[in-house]
N, C-alpha and C positions, 0 to 999 in steps of 0.2 A: 504494500500500500504506500502510495506516495502522498506526503502531506502537501497542502496547497503551497505554492511558491510564496515565500515571504511570511507565511503563517499569519498569526494574529489572533485576536480574540474571536471566538466562535460567532458572537453576535455581529461583528464587523464583516466576517467572511460571508455570513448568510445575507446581510444587507447588500454587500457587493454583488452577490449572485442574483438576488432579487432585482437589483437595479439593472443588471445586464439583461435579465429576462424582460424587464419593462421596455428596454430599448429594442429588443427583438419584436415584441408585440407592437410597439409604435411603428417600427419599420414595416411590419406586415400590414398594418392599417394604412400607412402611407402608400403602400403598393396596390391598394384596392383599385381595380379597374385597369391595372397594368397587365399586359400579357407576359406572365412570368416565364413563358417558354421562348419568348423572343428578346426580351430585355437582357442585355449582356453586361457583365462586369468582370474586372480582373480580380483575381484572388489577392487580398492584402498580404497573404503569407508567402505566396509563390507567384510572382508577377507574370511569368509566362502563361500561367493557367487562366483561361477565360471560362466563365461559367454563365449559364443563364441565371436570372434572378431566382427562378424556381429551384435550380440546383443549389444555389448558394443557401437558400432557406433550408433545403433538405440537409445540407452539411451542418448548418448551425443547429438545427433541431436534433440531428444525430449526436452531435458533440454535447449538447445539453443533456440528452438521455444518458450519455456516458458519464457525465459529471454526477447525475442523480444516482446512477448505478454505483459509482464509486463511493458516494456519500453513504449509501445504504450499507455497503461492505464495511466501511470504516465503523459505522454505528453498531454493526453486528459483531465486530471483532471483539474477542474476549479481553484484549489488552487495551481497549478504548474506554475511557479517555486515558491517555498517557500523561504523565507528569511533564510539564514543560522542561526543556533542557536546562534552563536557568535554575529551576527548583531542584533538579537532580544534581546539578553541580554544587549547589549550596548544601544539600543534604550530604553529599559525599565529603565536602570540606568539613562540615560539622562532625561527621562520623570519624574522620581522620584526626580531628583535634581532640576527640574524647579518649 
């Protein structure tokens, strides 16, 4: 299991995820009436790749499902929640001093 890049408090990570999902919903609404099979764009991650808007939305939604699947795996893991690294270091230092 890979922790989120940068980590951070759970409530902040969830707020960031929800905000990103809000942006996806806003983009879908803005695309209402657009032929998603004809409108094209370049991938922001791999410039030579051109996608239709429909394909781009499919990639975004699949990526979102992957994040949700990963969150569920983390929550179901017997070792979750783990102690933050800073707390483990402090506990190890305290134990060494005893």
